[in-house]
C-alpha positions in Angstrom: 0.0 0.0 0.0 2.8 2.4 0.9 4.6 1.6 -2.3 1.4 2.1 -4.3 0.9 5.6 -2.7 4.5 6.5 -3.4 4.2 5.6 -7.1 0.9 7.5 -7.3 2.5 10.6 -5.8 5.5 10.4 -8.0 3.3 10.0 -11.1 1.1 13.0 -10.0 4.2 15.1 -9.5 5.5 14.1 -13.0 2.2 15.1 -14.6 2.1 18.5 -12.7 5.7 19.1 -13.8 5.0 18.3 -17.4 2.0 20.6 -17.4 3.9 23.4 -15.7 6.7 23.1 -18.3 4.2 23.3 -21.1 2.4 26.3 -19.6 5.5 28.1 -18.2 6.0 30.4 -21.2 2.3 31.5 -21.2 2.3 31.9 -17.4 5.5 34.0 -17.6 4.5 36.2 -20.5 0.7 36.2 -20.4 0.6 35.2 -24.1 -1.1 32.2 -25.7 0.6 30.5 -28.7 -1.3 32.3 -31.5 -0.4 32.9 -35.1 1.4 36.2 -35.6 -0.8 39.1 -36.8 -0.3 40.2 -40.4 0.8 43.8 -39.8 0.6 46.6 -42.3 3.7 48.8 -41.7 2.6 52.4 -41.3 -1.0 51.3 -41.3 -3.6 52.2 -44.0 -3.8 55.7 -45.2 -6.3 57.7 -43.2 -7.6 61.3 -43.4 -6.3 63.9 -41.0 -8.4 63.9 -37.7 -9.9 67.3 -38.2 -12.2 68.2 -35.3 -11.5 66.0 -32.2 -13.6 65.0 -29.3 -12.0 63.4 -26.2 -13.9 61.1 -23.9 -11.9 60.4 -20.8 -11.7 58.6 -17.5 -8.7 60.7 -16.4 -7.9 60.3 -12.7 -4.2 61.3 -12.8 -2.8 60.0 -9.5 -6.1 60.0 -7.6 -4.7 57.0 -5.8 -1.2 55.4 -5.6 -2.4 52.9 -8.3 -4.1 55.3 -10.6 -2.4 55.9 -13.9 -1.7 59.4 -15.4 -2.1 58.3 -19.0 -5.3 60.2 -19.8 -3.7 63.4 -18.6 -0.6 62.8 -20.7 -2.8 62.2 -23.7 -4.9 65.4 -23.3 -1.7 67.4 -22.6 -0.1 66.1 -25.7 -2.9 67.0 -28.0 -3.5 70.5 -26.5 0.2 71.3 -26.7 0.2 70.4 -30.4 -2.7 72.7 -31.1 -5.1 69.9 -32.0 -8.6 71.1 -32.9 -10.3 69.7 -29.7 -13.9 70.9 -29.7 -14.8 69.3 -26.3 -14.0 66.8 -23.6 -16.6 64.5 -21.9 -15.7 62.7 -18.7 -16.5 59.1 -18.0 -15.6 56.5 -15.3 -13.2 53.7 -15.0 -9.9 54.7 -13.6 -11.9 56.4 -10.8 -15.6 57.3 -10.1 -17.2 59.8 -12.3 -17.0 62.7 -9.9 -13.2 62.2 -9.3 -12.7 62.1 -13.1 -14.6 65.3 -13.6 -12.6 67.1 -10.9 -9.2 65.9 -12.1 -10.0 66.8 -15.7 -11.0 70.3 -14.7 -7.9 70.6 -12.6 -5.7 69.7 -15.5 -7.4 72.3 -17.7 -6.9 74.9 -15.0 -3.2 74.2 -15.0 -3.1 74.5 -18.8 -4.7 77.9 -18.4 -1.7 79.0 -16.2 0.6 78.1 -19.1 -1.5 80.2 -21.5 -2.9 77.1 -23.3 -6.6 77.6 -24.1 -8.2 74.3 -23.1 -11.4 72.9 -24.6 -14.7 72.9 -22.6 -15.2 70.0 -20.3 -18.6 68.3 -19.8 -19.5 65.7 -17.2 -20.7 62.5 -18.8 -22.2 59.3 -17.6 -20.8 57.9 -14.4 -21.8 54.3 -14.9 -23.0 51.9 -17.6 -26.5 52.9 -18.6 -29.5 51.7 -20.6 -30.3 53.4 -23.9 -33.4 55.1 -22.4 -31.5 56.6 -19.4 -31.5 60.4 -19.1 -28.8 62.3 -21.0 -25.8 63.8 -19.2 -24.2 67.2 -20.1 -21.4 65.2 -21.7 -23.7 63.2 -23.9 -25.6 66.3 -24.9 -22.4 68.2 -25.8 -21.0 65.3 -27.8 -24.3 65.0 -29.7 -24.2 68.8 -30.5 -20.6 68.5 -31.7 -21.5 65.7 -34.1 -24.5 67.7 -35.4 -22.1 70.5 -36.2 -19.9 68.3 -38.5 -17.4 65.4 -38.8 -15.6 64.4 -35.6 -12.8 62.1 -34.6 -13.7 60.6 -31.2 -10.7 59.7 -29.0 -12.2 57.3 -26.4 -9.7 57.0 -23.5 -12.2 55.2 -21.2 -15.3 53.1 -21.5 -17.5 53.7 -24.6 -20.6 54.5 -22.5 -21.0 58.2 -23.6 -20.1 57.4 -27.2 -22.7 54.7 -27.7 -25.3 56.7 -25.7 -25.2 59.3 -28.5 -24.8 57.1 -31.5 -27.4 54.5 -30.6 -30.0 57.2 -30.0 -29.0 59.2 -33.1 -27.9 56.7 -35.7 -28.1 59.5 -38.3 -25.0 61.0 -36.6 -22.9 58.0 -37.4 -22.1 59.5 -40.8 -20.3 62.4 -39.0 -17.9 60.1 -37.1 -14.6 60.3 -39.0 -13.4 57.4 -36.7 -13.5 56.2 -33.2 -10.0 55.7 -31.7 -10.5 53.5 -28.6 -8.0 52.3 -26.0 -8.9 48.7 -25.7 -8.5 45.2 -27.2 -6.5 42.0 -26.8 -6.1 38.7 -28.5 -7.7 35.5 -27.1 -5.8 34.1 -24.2 -3.7 37.2 -23.7 -3.4 38.2 -20.1 -2.2 41.7 -19.3 0.7 41.4 -16.8 3.3 43.9 -17.9 6.3 42.2 -16.5 6.0 39.6 -19.3 9.1 37.7 -18.1 11.3 40.7 -18.4 11.1 42.3 -14.9 11.6 41.5 -11.3 8.0 41.8 -10.1 6.2 39.7 -7.6 5.5 35.9 -8.0 8.9 34.9 -9.5 9.0 37.9 -11.8 5.4 37.4 -13.0 4.1 40.7 -11.6 0.5 41.8 -11.3 -2.2 41.0 -13.8 -4.2 43.9 -15.3 -7.5 43.8 -17.1 -8.7 45.3 -20.4 -10.3 47.9 -18.2 -12.2 50.0 -20.8 -13.9 46.9 -22.0 -14.6 45.3 -18.6 -16.2 48.5 -17.2 -18.9 48.5 -19.9 -18.8 45.5 -22.2 -22.3 46.2 -23.5 -21.2 49.6 -24.8 -18.3 47.9 -26.6 -20.6 45.4 -28.2 -22.9 48.1 -29.3 -20.0 50.2 -30.7 -18.9 47.3 -32.8 -22.2 47.1 -34.6 -22.2 50.8 -35.6 -21.5 51.9 -39.1 -18.4 53.8 -38.2 -14.6 53.2 -38.6 -13.2 52.0 -35.3 -9.4 51.8 -34.5 -8.5 49.8 -31.4 -5.3 50.9 -29.6 -4.6 47.7 -27.6 -2.2 46.8 -24.8 0.3 45.6 -27.4 0.6 49.1 -28.9 2.1 50.5 -25.7 4.5 47.7 -24.9 7.6 49.2 -26.5 7.3 52.6 -24.8 8.3 53.2 -21.2 7.9 56.4 -19.3 10.7 56.5 -16.7 11.7 58.8 -13.9 14.0 60.7 -16.2 11.1 61.4 -18.5 9.0 62.7 -15.6 11.9 65.0 -14.6 12.0 66.5 -18.1 8.2 66.9 -18.1 8.3 68.6 -14.7 10.5 71.4 -16.1 8.2 72.2 -19.1 5.4 74.3 -17.4 2.7 74.3 -14.8 0.5 71.7 -16.5 3.4 69.3 -17.3 4.7 69.6 -13.7 1.2 68.9 -12.3 1.0 65.7 -14.4 4.5 64.7 -13.6 3.9 65.0 -9.8 0.8 62.9 -10.1 2.6 60.2 -12.1 5.2 59.5 -9.4 3.2 57.0 -7.4 2.2 55.1 -10.5 5.9 54.9 -11.6 6.8 53.6 -8.1 4.1 50.9 -8.4 5.6 49.8 -11.7 9.1 49.9 -10.4 8.3 47.9 -7.2 5.4 45.7 -8.1 5.7 45.2 -11.9 9.5 45.3 -11.8 10.1 47.5 -14.8 12.0 50.8 -14.9 9.0 52.7 -16.3 5.3 52.4 -17.1 3.5 51.8 -20.4 1.5 55.0 -21.3 -1.5 53.4 -22.9 -3.7 56.4 -23.5 -0.9 58.6 -24.6 -0.2 56.1 -27.4 -3.7 56.6 -28.6 -3.2 60.4 -28.7 0.1 59.8 -30.6 -1.9 57.7 -33.1 -4.4 60.5 -33.7 -1.6 63.0 -34.4 0.5 60.7 -36.6 -1.0 57.4 -37.6 1.9 56.6 -39.9 4.0 55.8 -36.8 2.0 52.6 -36.2 1.6 49.3 -37.9 -1.9 48.0 -38.0 -3.8 44.7 -38.4 -7.4 44.0 -39.1 
């Protein structure tokens, strides 16, 4: 009996070891063994963005684990003189009231630098049914679309965007494109260490989620049925870019708004340094803003 149990335990350990060896690469990198995407270098030719609307869940350091990416994206576009006709606030990185306050605070800092910021409208603070009352952000986005073609940069959940376009399908013709920060391939887990860093759990590091999808998956499903061009800026698009402490030092010397964002990025950088185990953080939303200003920098896949 003892011998039988010993053999059984050894066999079980062998099976576990074999399974672990087969899954080690995926566990370490978060990536399933999938066929490589067929990338188009430089992406397809697209028209200039023209008028831009930003929908954001900016929280900019509201907690020690709140990213500054939305604020980096907004700052980037305003500094470059993009034709931003308005900003609607959403939820995700923080509750709706925190997002509204942080976005207004960023615009106030821009005013100190002499940068005229676009108007900010408070949008929906939670997933909502199509018949729910409108918010100022939804009403303002609708009016902006009624006035003419618009590129919508969606840095948070698509709740505000679909609230407009499902109620007013006639306005879909005025959407130049939706650029949305979301998307991943089947089986791909978001743990940024990806076998490269010194994060927790033998270098594995924390696992993130596809936040803008998970906060309102119904809105994403609705958006994908719309007759509008949609560009997804997925996790993979940011993997080759790290914002380090040296970058934040440079940012802090540029002006009031840049210094404000840099200060609120320090805790996020510390989290990535200590928990993820990388020397910097991936600036997901800023990558989307960079795509809007120069799509040719990116390779794309259907």
